C-alpha positions as YAML, in Angstrom:
chain: A
units: angstrom
residues:
- id: 1
  name: MET
  ca: [5.94, 83.30, -17.86]
- id: 2
  name: ASN
  ca: [2.79, 81.82, -19.12]
- id: 3
  name: GLN
  ca: [1.27, 79.28, -16.77]
- id: 4
  name: THR
  ca: [-1.80, 77.32, -17.61]
- id: 5
  name: ARG
  ca: [-4.09, 76.38, -14.87]
- id: 6
  name: PRO
  ca: [-6.05, 73.11, -15.05]
- id: 7
  name: GLU
  ca: [-9.32, 74.97, -15.19]
- id: 8
  name: ASP
  ca: [-7.97, 76.91, -18.15]
- id: 9
  name: GLU
  ca: [-6.98, 73.70, -19.98]
- id: 10
  name: ASP
  ca: [-9.23, 72.56, -22.76]
- id: 11
  name: PRO
  ca: [-11.07, 69.44, -21.60]
- id: 12
  name: LEU
  ca: [-10.64, 67.90, -25.03]
- id: 13
  name: SER
  ca: [-6.96, 68.62, -25.32]
- id: 14
  name: PRO
  ca: [-4.76, 65.57, -25.93]
- id: 15
  name: THR
  ca: [-3.11, 65.93, -22.52]
- id: 16
  name: ALA
  ca: [-6.44, 65.98, -20.72]
- id: 17
  name: VAL
  ca: [-7.80, 63.06, -22.76]
- id: 18
  name: ASP
  ca: [-4.62, 61.05, -22.10]
- id: 19
  name: ALA
  ca: [-4.88, 61.75, -18.38]
- id: 20
  name: VAL
  ca: [-8.54, 60.69, -18.29]
- id: 21
  name: GLU
  ca: [-7.82, 57.59, -20.37]
- id: 22
  name: GLU
  ca: [-4.86, 56.71, -18.15]
- id: 23
  name: ASN
  ca: [-6.98, 57.11, -15.01]
- id: 24
  name: THR
  ca: [-9.78, 55.06, -16.56]
- id: 25
  name: VAL
  ca: [-7.34, 52.32, -17.63]
- id: 26
  name: ASP
  ca: [-5.74, 52.31, -14.16]
- id: 27
  name: ASP
  ca: [-9.16, 52.11, -12.50]
- id: 28
  name: GLU
  ca: [-10.24, 49.35, -14.87]
- id: 29
  name: ALA
  ca: [-6.97, 47.45, -14.31]
- id: 30
  name: THR
  ca: [-7.40, 47.74, -10.54]
- id: 31
  name: ARG
  ca: [-11.02, 46.55, -10.81]
- id: 32
  name: VAL
  ca: [-10.05, 43.64, -13.09]
- id: 33
  name: ALA
  ca: [-7.17, 42.70, -10.75]
- id: 34
  name: ALA
  ca: [-9.60, 42.70, -7.81]
- id: 35
  name: VAL
  ca: [-12.07, 40.53, -9.76]
- id: 36
  name: ILE
  ca: [-9.27, 38.14, -10.77]
- id: 37
  name: GLU
  ca: [-8.06, 37.94, -7.17]
- id: 38
  name: ALA
  ca: [-11.61, 37.23, -5.94]
- id: 39
  name: LEU
  ca: [-12.10, 34.57, -8.62]
- id: 40
  name: GLN
  ca: [-8.75, 32.96, -7.75]
- id: 41
  name: ALA
  ca: [-9.79, 32.85, -4.09]
- id: 42
  name: GLU
  ca: [-13.11, 31.23, -5.08]
- id: 43
  name: VAL
  ca: [-11.29, 28.68, -7.27]
- id: 44
  name: ALA
  ca: [-8.86, 27.89, -4.42]
- id: 45
  name: ALA
  ca: [-11.77, 27.46, -1.98]
- id: 46
  name: ALA
  ca: [-13.67, 25.26, -4.45]
- id: 47
  name: LYS
  ca: [-10.52, 23.19, -5.08]
- id: 48
  name: ASP
  ca: [-10.00, 22.80, -1.31]
- id: 49
  name: GLN
  ca: [-13.64, 21.73, -0.83]
- id: 50
  name: THR
  ca: [-13.34, 19.26, -3.70]
- id: 51
  name: LEU
  ca: [-10.13, 17.75, -2.32]
- id: 52
  name: ARG
  ca: [-11.69, 17.46, 1.14]
- id: 53
  name: ALA
  ca: [-14.82, 15.83, -0.31]
- id: 54
  name: LEU
  ca: [-12.65, 13.37, -2.27]
- id: 55
  name: ALA
  ca: [-10.61, 12.57, 0.85]
- id: 56
  name: ASP
  ca: [-13.81, 12.05, 2.87]
- id: 57
  name: ALA
  ca: [-15.21, 9.79, 0.15]
- id: 58
  name: GLU
  ca: [-11.98, 7.77, 0.07]
- id: 59
  name: ASN
  ca: [-11.94, 7.43, 3.86]
- id: 60
  name: THR
  ca: [-15.59, 6.34, 3.84]
- id: 61
  name: ARG
  ca: [-14.84, 3.80, 1.11]
- id: 62
  name: LYS
  ca: [-11.88, 2.38, 3.08]
- id: 63
  name: ARG
  ca: [-13.91, 2.26, 6.30]
- id: 64
  name: ALA
  ca: [-16.79, 0.47, 4.54]
- id: 65
  name: LEU
  ca: [-14.36, -2.02, 2.98]
- id: 66
  name: LYS
  ca: [-12.77, -2.73, 6.39]
- id: 67
  name: GLU
  ca: [-16.18, -3.16, 8.01]
- id: 68
  name: ARG
  ca: [-17.22, -5.54, 5.23]
- id: 69
  name: GLU
  ca: [-14.00, -7.55, 5.64]
- id: 70
  name: ASP
  ca: [-14.46, -7.67, 9.41]
- id: 71
  name: ALA
  ca: [-18.09, -8.71, 9.01]
- id: 72
  name: GLY
  ca: [-16.97, -11.56, 6.77]
- id: 73
  name: LYS
  ca: [-14.15, -12.60, 9.10]
- id: 74
  name: TYR
  ca: [-16.08, -12.37, 12.34]
- id: 75
  name: ALA
  ca: [-19.70, -12.99, 11.28]
- id: 76
  name: ILE
  ca: [-19.68, -16.44, 12.81]
- id: 77
  name: SER
  ca: [-18.35, -15.24, 16.18]
- id: 78
  name: ALA
  ca: [-21.69, -15.47, 18.02]
- id: 79
  name: PHE
  ca: [-22.45, -18.85, 16.45]
- id: 80
  name: ALA
  ca: [-18.94, -20.12, 17.23]
- id: 81
  name: ARG
  ca: [-19.26, -18.91, 20.83]
- id: 82
  name: ASP
  ca: [-22.42, -21.03, 21.14]
- id: 83
  name: LEU
  ca: [-20.60, -24.05, 19.70]
- id: 84
  name: LEU
  ca: [-17.91, -23.77, 22.35]
- id: 85
  name: GLU
  ca: [-20.44, -25.18, 24.82]
- id: 86
  name: PHE
  ca: [-20.56, -28.37, 22.73]
- id: 87
  name: SER
  ca: [-16.79, -28.64, 22.90]
- id: 88
  name: ASP
  ca: [-16.90, -28.13, 26.66]
- id: 89
  name: ASN
  ca: [-19.64, -30.74, 26.99]
- id: 90
  name: PHE
  ca: [-17.67, -33.30, 24.95]
- id: 91
  name: HIS
  ca: [-14.75, -32.79, 27.31]
- id: 92
  name: ARG
  ca: [-16.99, -33.05, 30.38]
- id: 93
  name: ALA
  ca: [-18.56, -36.25, 29.04]
- id: 94
  name: MET
  ca: [-15.15, -37.84, 28.53]
- id: 95
  name: THR
  ca: [-13.86, -36.86, 31.98]
- id: 96
  name: ALA
  ca: [-17.10, -37.93, 33.69]
- id: 97
  name: ILE
  ca: [-16.63, -41.58, 32.70]
- id: 98
  name: PRO
  ca: [-15.08, -43.42, 35.66]
- id: 99
  name: ASP
  ca: [-11.79, -45.23, 34.98]
- id: 100
  name: GLU
  ca: [-13.16, -48.58, 36.15]
- id: 101
  name: VAL
  ca: [-15.79, -48.70, 33.36]
- id: 102
  name: LYS
  ca: [-13.59, -47.39, 30.55]
- id: 103
  name: THR
  ca: [-12.81, -50.97, 29.49]
- id: 104
  name: ASP
  ca: [-16.49, -51.90, 28.99]
- id: 105
  name: GLU
  ca: [-17.18, -52.38, 25.25]
- id: 106
  name: ARG
  ca: [-20.29, -50.21, 25.30]
- id: 107
  name: ILE
  ca: [-18.48, -47.38, 27.11]
- id: 108
  name: VAL
  ca: [-15.54, -47.67, 24.70]
- id: 109
  name: ALA
  ca: [-18.00, -47.30, 21.79]
- id: 110
  name: VAL
  ca: [-19.57, -44.20, 23.39]
- id: 111
  name: MET
  ca: [-16.13, -42.71, 24.08]
- id: 112
  name: THR
  ca: [-15.05, -43.39, 20.49]
- id: 113
  name: GLY
  ca: [-18.19, -41.64, 19.20]
- id: 114
  name: ILE
  ca: [-17.67, -38.64, 21.47]
- id: 115
  name: GLU
  ca: [-14.00, -38.38, 20.44]
- id: 116
  name: ALA
  ca: [-14.99, -38.52, 16.74]
- id: 117
  name: MET
  ca: [-17.58, -35.74, 17.20]
- id: 118
  name: GLU
  ca: [-15.08, -33.62, 19.13]
- id: 119
  name: LYS
  ca: [-12.45, -34.17, 16.42]
- id: 120
  name: ASP
  ca: [-14.94, -33.13, 13.71]
- id: 121
  name: LEU
  ca: [-15.92, -30.05, 15.71]
- id: 122
  name: PHE
  ca: [-12.27, -28.99, 16.08]
- id: 123
  name: SER
  ca: [-11.68, -29.63, 12.38]
- id: 124
  name: THR
  ca: [-14.60, -27.31, 11.58]
- id: 125
  name: PHE
  ca: [-13.26, -24.73, 14.03]
- id: 126
  name: GLU
  ca: [-9.86, -24.85, 12.34]
- id: 127
  name: LYS
  ca: [-11.43, -24.48, 8.89]
- id: 128
  name: HIS
  ca: [-13.08, -21.23, 10.02]
- id: 129
  name: GLY
  ca: [-10.03, -19.77, 11.78]
- id: 130
  name: ILE
  ca: [-11.02, -20.68, 15.34]
- id: 131
  name: GLN
  ca: [-8.09, -21.77, 17.51]
- id: 132
  name: LYS
  ca: [-7.97, -23.18, 21.01]
- id: 133
  name: ILE
  ca: [-5.91, -21.40, 23.70]
- id: 134
  name: THR
  ca: [-4.34, -23.74, 26.26]
- id: 135
  name: PRO
  ca: [-1.81, -21.52, 28.05]
- id: 136
  name: LEU
  ca: [-0.48, -23.93, 30.68]
- id: 137
  name: GLY
  ca: [3.00, -22.79, 31.75]
- id: 138
  name: GLU
  ca: [2.65, -19.34, 30.13]
- id: 139
  name: MET
  ca: [2.57, -16.04, 31.98]
- id: 140
  name: PHE
  ca: [-0.89, -14.62, 32.68]
- id: 141
  name: ASN
  ca: [-2.11, -12.18, 30.02]
- id: 142
  name: PRO
  ca: [-5.39, -10.39, 30.83]
- id: 143
  name: ASN
  ca: [-6.03, -9.95, 27.10]
- id: 144
  name: PHE
  ca: [-6.39, -13.72, 26.64]
- id: 145
  name: HIS
  ca: [-6.85, -15.21, 30.11]
- id: 146
  name: GLU
  ca: [-9.31, -14.94, 32.98]
- id: 147
  name: ALA
  ca: [-7.77, -15.75, 36.37]
- id: 148
  name: LEU
  ca: [-10.11, -17.80, 38.55]
- id: 149
  name: PHE
  ca: [-7.70, -18.24, 41.45]
- id: 150
  name: GLU
  ca: [-4.14, -17.70, 42.68]
- id: 151
  name: ALA
  ca: [-2.31, -20.60, 44.31]
- id: 152
  name: PRO
  ca: [0.51, -19.91, 46.79]
- id: 153
  name: GLY
  ca: [3.51, -22.17, 47.33]
- id: 154
  name: THR
  ca: [3.64, -23.71, 43.86]
- id: 155
  name: GLY
  ca: [7.33, -23.06, 43.32]
- id: 156
  name: LYS
  ca: [6.43, -21.29, 40.05]
- id: 157
  name: PRO
  ca: [6.97, -17.59, 39.32]
- id: 158
  name: GLY
  ca: [4.07, -15.35, 40.29]
- id: 159
  name: GLY
  ca: [1.60, -14.90, 37.45]
- id: 160
  name: MET
  ca: [2.49, -18.18, 35.72]
- id: 161
  name: ILE
  ca: [-0.52, -20.25, 34.66]
- id: 162
  name: ILE
  ca: [-0.51, -23.50, 36.62]
- id: 163
  name: GLN
  ca: [-3.93, -24.85, 35.62]
- id: 164
  name: VAL
  ca: [-6.30, -24.38, 32.69]
- id: 165
  name: VAL
  ca: [-9.82, -24.78, 34.04]
- id: 166
  name: GLU
  ca: [-11.43, -24.06, 30.68]
- id: 167
  name: PRO
  ca: [-9.60, -23.45, 27.40]
- id: 168
  name: GLY
  ca: [-10.01, -20.18, 25.56]
- id: 169
  name: TYR
  ca: [-10.55, -19.59, 21.86]
- id: 170
  name: ILE
  ca: [-9.63, -16.97, 19.29]
- id: 171
  name: ILE
  ca: [-11.18, -16.41, 15.87]
- id: 172
  name: LYS
  ca: [-8.68, -15.07, 13.35]
- id: 173
  name: ASP
  ca: [-6.95, -12.44, 15.51]
- id: 174
  name: ARG
  ca: [-9.77, -11.70, 17.97]
- id: 175
  name: LEU
  ca: [-10.57, -13.25, 21.30]
- id: 176
  name: LEU
  ca: [-13.69, -15.39, 21.23]
- id: 177
  name: ARG
  ca: [-13.50, -16.58, 24.83]
- id: 178
  name: PRO
  ca: [-10.69, -16.10, 27.38]
- id: 179
  name: ALA
  ca: [-9.01, -19.16, 28.84]
- id: 180
  name: ARG
  ca: [-10.12, -19.56, 32.46]
- id: 181
  name: VAL
  ca: [-7.02, -20.31, 34.46]
- id: 182
  name: GLY
  ca: [-5.39, -20.65, 37.85]
- id: 183
  name: VAL
  ca: [-2.14, -18.78, 38.39]
- id: 184
  name: ALA
  ca: [0.79, -19.12, 40.75]
- id: 185
  name: LYS
  ca: [1.01, -16.57, 43.51]
- id: 186
  name: ALA
  ca: [4.47, -15.12, 44.12]
- id: 187
  name: ASP
  ca: [6.09, -16.20, 47.37]
- id: 188
  name: ASP
  ca: [6.39, -12.59, 48.61]
- id: 189
  name: GLY
  ca: [2.64, -12.08, 48.20]
- id: 190
  name: ALA
  ca: [2.74, -10.11, 44.95]
- id: 191
  name: PRO
  ca: [2.80, -11.87, 41.58]
- id: 192
  name: ALA
  ca: [6.01, -11.30, 39.62]
- id: 193
  name: GLY
  ca: [4.02, -10.78, 36.44]
- id: 194
  name: GLY
  ca: [1.94, -7.99, 37.98]
- id: 195
  name: HIS
  ca: [-1.27, -8.06, 39.95]
- id: 196
  name: VAL
  ca: [-3.70, -10.74, 38.81]
- id: 197
  name: ASP
  ca: [-7.32, -9.70, 39.31]
- id: 198
  name: THR
  ca: [-9.20, -12.84, 40.29]
- id: 199
  name: GLN
  ca: [-12.44, -10.90, 40.79]
- id: 200
  name: ALA
  ca: [-12.89, -10.05, 37.09]
...
């Protein structure tokens, strides 16, 4: 039997050349596959970064738009809060006039002027989305009311507003000033609507 050993094989024989070419092609295919895999990973990472950057940009755009809308809606809040003092003063002026002089022509003229100014002020408030809160008879809500006192023995459920000391105001959907109120104290000592903090 005639066996050929690899070292006896002619290096340029077709079998040897085919084996070398096959190994070279396999090595090249493996290297190309590795390069393709690395490039695909880079493309996937770049795509992920791009999508994240686009999402961040969209979120920033939405946030800026919301802030701009809020600034437009609530820009007059500080100014409106200052104007509430005028409304309070109109009310104080009207209630300060004693009943016995309310028939005097000059006092009637002053009262008419004050009422007209107050009406104009409330018309302007309404035009800009400012609404008055007068919660008499409603249950106390700490989001819109400030309890100044609790009154026992009123015959009303605990936590019910029995007196509005000073009206509150909202602008659009935000509280401008809480209504300052007095609430009924429950007969058993604890308000039915929950504890009302009068120290706030």
